[in-house]
Backbone bond lengths (Angstrom), bond angles and torsions (degrees), N, CA, C in turn:
res aa  C-N    CA-C-N  psi(-1)  N-CA   C-N-CA  omega(-1)  CA-C   N-CA-C  phi
1 M - - - 1.456 - - 1.535 107.60 -
2 S 1.302 117.80 122.78 1.463 119.82 177.66 1.519 108.20 -83.04
3 S 1.311 115.30 142.76 1.453 119.36 -172.82 1.521 112.68 -91.29
4 S 1.317 114.76 141.76 1.463 122.80 173.53 1.515 110.20 -93.92
5 F 1.323 117.07 0.99 1.458 121.41 -169.19 1.519 112.09 -111.52
6 L 1.326 114.27 156.43 1.453 121.34 177.95 1.525 109.74 -65.19
7 P 1.337 117.69 150.41 1.462 119.44 176.68 1.526 110.47 -68.12
8 Q 1.305 115.29 155.46 1.458 119.00 -179.99 1.523 111.03 -72.92
9 P 1.325 116.85 153.25 1.464 120.52 177.13 1.531 110.51 -61.83
10 L 1.298 116.38 151.33 1.464 121.34 -177.33 1.520 113.30 -76.24
11 N 1.318 117.80 -19.73 1.457 121.18 -172.73 1.529 113.87 -93.47
12 L 1.317 118.96 22.79 1.456 121.12 -179.14 1.529 110.82 -81.35
13 S 1.321 115.25 146.18 1.463 120.64 173.66 1.531 108.25 -71.81
14 P 1.341 118.12 166.18 1.467 119.65 177.28 1.535 112.98 -56.31
15 E 1.327 117.05 -38.68 1.468 120.30 179.26 1.524 110.83 -66.91
16 Q 1.338 116.17 -43.07 1.458 120.59 178.22 1.528 110.89 -65.20
17 H 1.317 116.42 -37.62 1.465 121.75 177.84 1.533 110.15 -61.31
18 G 1.328 116.53 -46.33 1.463 120.30 178.47 1.517 112.78 -63.77
19 A 1.348 116.16 -41.50 1.465 119.94 179.22 1.522 110.41 -65.11
20 W 1.330 117.36 -41.67 1.471 121.59 177.89 1.533 109.43 -58.40
21 N 1.333 116.22 -48.26 1.470 119.93 -178.60 1.517 112.39 -62.80
22 R 1.337 118.23 -37.66 1.475 120.85 176.75 1.525 110.60 -64.90
23 R 1.340 116.72 -46.04 1.466 119.92 179.26 1.528 110.96 -63.85
24 K 1.322 116.64 -39.26 1.464 120.43 179.52 1.530 110.22 -64.28
25 Y 1.316 118.38 -41.13 1.456 121.40 178.24 1.532 110.74 -61.13
26 V 1.328 116.79 -46.17 1.470 120.83 178.74 1.524 110.14 -61.13
27 A 1.324 117.11 -44.66 1.464 120.99 -179.43 1.527 111.29 -64.74
28 E 1.331 117.58 -39.46 1.464 119.96 178.33 1.526 111.53 -66.47
29 C 1.334 116.76 -34.52 1.471 119.73 174.45 1.529 110.13 -64.31
30 A 1.323 117.11 -40.38 1.471 120.90 177.57 1.519 110.81 -63.63
31 V 1.323 117.53 -41.40 1.469 121.18 178.64 1.520 109.97 -61.96
32 T 1.325 116.84 -44.47 1.466 120.64 179.35 1.526 110.58 -60.71
33 F 1.327 116.80 -45.34 1.459 121.18 179.07 1.525 110.97 -61.79
34 L 1.328 116.06 -49.93 1.468 119.67 -177.43 1.525 112.14 -67.10
35 A 1.306 117.87 -35.14 1.463 120.91 179.62 1.522 110.69 -64.28
36 N 1.319 116.89 -29.05 1.459 120.45 176.94 1.525 112.29 -77.59
37 K 1.331 117.07 -15.82 1.467 121.70 -177.54 1.523 113.48 -104.10
38 A 1.311 117.91 -29.03 1.469 120.85 -174.70 1.524 109.09 -140.99
39 Q 1.290 116.25 123.43 1.462 120.56 179.18 1.512 109.82 -117.27
40 P 1.284 122.95 136.97 1.462 125.35 -14.00 1.522 110.64 -80.56
41 L 1.304 117.08 161.17 1.461 121.20 178.88 1.521 109.00 -74.36
42 D 1.297 115.80 126.93 1.462 125.23 -174.45 1.535 111.87 -70.07
43 D 1.330 116.96 141.45 1.468 121.99 177.52 1.525 112.02 -60.38
44 A 1.317 117.79 -30.87 1.468 120.54 179.43 1.525 110.66 -64.10
45 I 1.313 117.53 -36.49 1.465 121.48 178.54 1.520 109.62 -64.73
46 I 1.336 116.34 -45.31 1.464 120.59 177.88 1.528 109.79 -60.49
47 A 1.323 117.37 -40.32 1.467 120.84 179.91 1.530 111.31 -63.47
48 H 1.330 117.86 -41.74 1.466 120.53 178.07 1.523 110.21 -63.75
49 L 1.316 116.80 -42.01 1.459 119.86 178.71 1.527 111.81 -70.05
50 Q 1.333 117.64 -33.73 1.470 120.24 176.56 1.526 110.18 -62.18
51 N 1.323 117.01 -38.74 1.463 119.73 176.60 1.525 110.89 -60.57
52 Y 1.320 117.03 -38.56 1.461 121.26 176.25 1.527 110.57 -66.20
53 V 1.326 117.15 -47.91 1.464 121.12 -179.42 1.528 110.36 -57.41
54 A 1.317 116.93 -41.93 1.463 121.56 -178.23 1.529 112.85 -74.70
55 G 1.322 116.80 -8.64 1.455 120.14 -179.35 1.516 113.48 84.40
56 D 1.330 116.78 12.19 1.464 121.46 179.83 1.523 112.64 -87.58
57 A 1.321 117.15 -7.99 1.464 123.09 177.98 1.523 107.71 -148.67
58 T 1.315 115.65 151.07 1.461 119.13 173.18 1.523 108.66 -77.78
59 L 1.317 116.24 167.10 1.461 119.47 176.25 1.528 109.91 -61.97
60 G 1.312 116.74 -40.08 1.468 120.34 178.25 1.518 112.49 -61.10
61 Q 1.336 116.31 -41.24 1.464 119.59 178.02 1.526 110.59 -65.18
62 A 1.324 116.91 -43.27 1.468 120.26 179.85 1.521 110.59 -62.46
63 I 1.322 116.98 -43.72 1.468 120.61 178.95 1.519 110.08 -63.63
64 G 1.326 117.71 -43.82 1.461 121.12 178.45 1.522 111.83 -58.91
65 R 1.323 115.97 -42.18 1.466 119.76 178.99 1.522 111.23 -67.34
66 M 1.330 116.95 -35.85 1.471 119.58 177.38 1.519 110.33 -67.78
67 V 1.323 117.33 -42.07 1.468 120.62 178.03 1.528 109.97 -61.47
68 D 1.323 117.08 -43.17 1.466 120.26 176.38 1.525 110.40 -59.42
69 H 1.323 116.66 -42.74 1.463 121.15 179.16 1.530 110.48 -62.63
70 F 1.340 116.88 -45.18 1.460 120.50 178.40 1.524 110.63 -59.64
71 A 1.345 116.55 -40.09 1.467 120.68 -178.81 1.527 111.07 -65.00
72 L 1.328 116.82 -32.33 1.463 120.41 179.52 1.523 112.82 -81.92
73 Q 1.323 117.30 -16.49 1.469 122.31 -177.56 1.534 110.83 -126.92
74 P 1.333 119.57 51.58 1.471 120.52 -173.11 1.524 113.79 -61.03
75 Q 1.314 118.53 -31.46 1.458 119.85 -179.12 1.525 111.23 -64.98
76 E 1.328 118.16 -28.13 1.462 121.35 179.95 1.518 112.21 -81.31
77 F 1.335 117.36 -21.40 1.448 120.99 -173.38 1.524 111.91 -125.11
78 G 1.317 117.48 29.24 1.456 121.91 -177.61 1.505 113.44 -57.05
79 V 1.326 117.82 -31.52 1.453 120.96 -178.72 1.530 111.46 -66.13
80 L 1.329 118.89 -20.09 1.454 122.33 -179.86 1.522 112.75 -85.13
81 Q 1.326 118.10 -19.09 1.443 121.60 -167.91 1.523 115.14 -68.01
82 H 1.288 120.32 -35.56 1.467 120.79 -171.37 1.511 112.70 -123.71
83 Q 1.309 116.73 35.99 1.473 118.95 178.74 1.488 111.28 -113.82
């Protein structure tokens, strides 16, 4: 899976490194899912997920921000609305 996300900082502890990799895996799964539902995938969505990967937002916060984004851009994500 090729990553849409920035590489992790070099100064992370082993625990932080593992947590980063887990968050990145979850975010990449979300990108794969969303890319199959909405073309093209918006940079704002990647930015919300990058905040999650970096540990600056929880997964719930990132999802909430993506839902808000979808609500503001319904014409771009119409395929998601009724499934």
